[in-house]
N, C-alpha and C positions, 0 to 999 in steps of 0.2 A: 079356453079353446085348445084343441089338440095340436100336436106338433106337425101334422101332415103337410099343411100348406107351407109352413116355415121350412121344412126339409125339402119340399119340392122346389120352392123358390131358390133356396141356397144351392141345391144341386144344379139348377139351371144356370145360376150366376157362375158357379165354379166351372161348369162345362164351357161357358162362354169365355172365361178367363183363359182356360187351356187352349181353346180354339184361337183366340187372339194371339197367344204366344206362338202357336205352331204356324199361323199365317205370316208371322214376322220372319220365319225362316225362309231363306231363298236359296235356290240352287247356286252352286259356284259358277262364276262367269267363264270358266274353262273346263277342260276335260282331263286335267292332270291331277295327280295326288297333291301337288303343291297348291293348286286352286282349291281343292277340297280342304286341305289343312288350314288354309287361310280363314276358313269359317269355324275353326275349332273353338275360339273364345265364345262365339255366338251360340254354337251348339252346346258347349259346356254350361253356359249360363242358362240355356233353355232346360237342360236336364236337371240342374239344381232346382230351378223354379217349378218344373213339372212335379218333382218329388215333393217339394214344399206344399204345393196346392193339393197334391194327393194326400199328404199327411193331414192337412187341415180338414179335407173332405172326410177322410177315414175317421178321425177323432170326433168331428162334428156328428157324423152318423152314430157313433157309439154313444156320445153324450146325449143325443136325442132319444136313444133307445132306453135310457134311464129316466126320461122325463115324460110324465103323463100329460101335463098341460102347461100352457104358457100364457103370458099376458102381454100387454102393450110394451112394457119396459124391456121384456125379453126380445120382442120383435125389433125394437130400436137397437138394443145391444147387438143383435145378430146383424142388422144392417151396418152397424159400425164396423164389425169384423169384416163384412163383405166389402165395405169401402176400402179398407187397407189392403185386402187381398186383390181388389180390382186394380191396385197400383203396381202389383207384381209384374205384369207385362211391360209396363213403362220402365221400371227399374231394371228388369231383365235385359231389355233391348239396349238401354243406355249403357249398362255395365258391359255387356257382350260386344257391342259395337265399338267400344272404346278400350278394348283389351284389358279390362280390369284395372283401369287407372284409379287413383285414390278417391276422388269425389263420387263418381258413379258407384264404386264399390261400397263406400260409406253410406250413400243414399239407399242402396239395396238393403243394407243392414238396418237402416232407419225404418224402412217399410216393414221388414220382418219383425223388428222390435215393436212397432206399433200394432201389428197384427197379433203378436203375442200378448200385448197388454189388452187388446180388444177381446181376445180369447178369455182372459181372466175375468174381464168385465161381464162377458156372457155367462160364465160359470157363476159369478156372484149374483147376477140377476136371476138366474135359474134357482139358486139356493134361497134367495130372498123371497121369491115368488112361492115356493113350496118348501117351507122350513121343515115340514115333516118328512121330506123325501130322504130317508135314512140311507137308501142305496146310493143315491147321488152324492150325498155328503161323505159317505164312506169311500166311494170310488175316487173322489177328488182328493180327499185326505190332506196331507201337508203339501202336496203338489211339488215335490222336490225337482221333478223334471222341468217344470215350468220355471222354477227359481234359477236352476242352472242355465237354462236357455236364455233367460233375460240377462243374467250375468255375462254370458258369452256374447250376446248381441251388444251389450253396453261396452264390453272390452273391444269387440271387433270394430266398432264404428271409428273410434280414434286410431286404432291400430291400422286401419285402411290407409291412413296418411303416412304411416311409418313404412309399412310393407303390405300392399293389398292382398298378397297371397296368405299372409297370416289371418287376415279377416276372412278370406275365402275358406281357409282351413277351419276356422271357427264356425262358419255357416254350415259347412259340410258336417262338422261334428254335431251340431244341433240336429241336423236332419237325421244323422245316424242314431242319435239318442231317441228320436221320436218315430223312427221308421216302422217299428212294430207297434200295433195299437197298445194303448196303456193297459197293462195287465190288470190293474185294479178295476178298470171299467169292464174288461172282459169277464173277470170273476163275478162282478155284480150282475152282469147281464145274464150269466148262466147260473146264477144262484149258488156259487161255490162258497 
């Protein structure tokens, strides 16, 4: 089967995830700068999460552009990824509403780590389904960005209990690492 329905479904789920996150934002209860600034942790956690969901959406789109067809195990791997991403609004709200205290900040990292592992599983299922897909295999390569990301998440989770801002810095670092689409996939998409 082609990737069209998988992409459309995934796009819809990711749009809902972003919608849930933005609906959790509420206006300040006053009209002062102080009232607005009291929402800074909530807004900051929303921005980080919006960027993360955007990164997953962008890379998912590019990954599917290198895939001609899929099977049931790919569909399940994709649902596994969407499951972890669907927990981003919960983790975002918990972390932001609690001013980045250790446990919510670590839980946020756990959700990101599990989404990263689910991403790798999706890649592996795509490669296993179409072993002759040289473009996809070449684009994924050694996947150093994924390995660095996982290492940063694994470090950030316990560090959240030492100093949550170290964990936040690591989460932002991973986002910066992935902010631009993977150049290997871009090259393969354009036949360079």
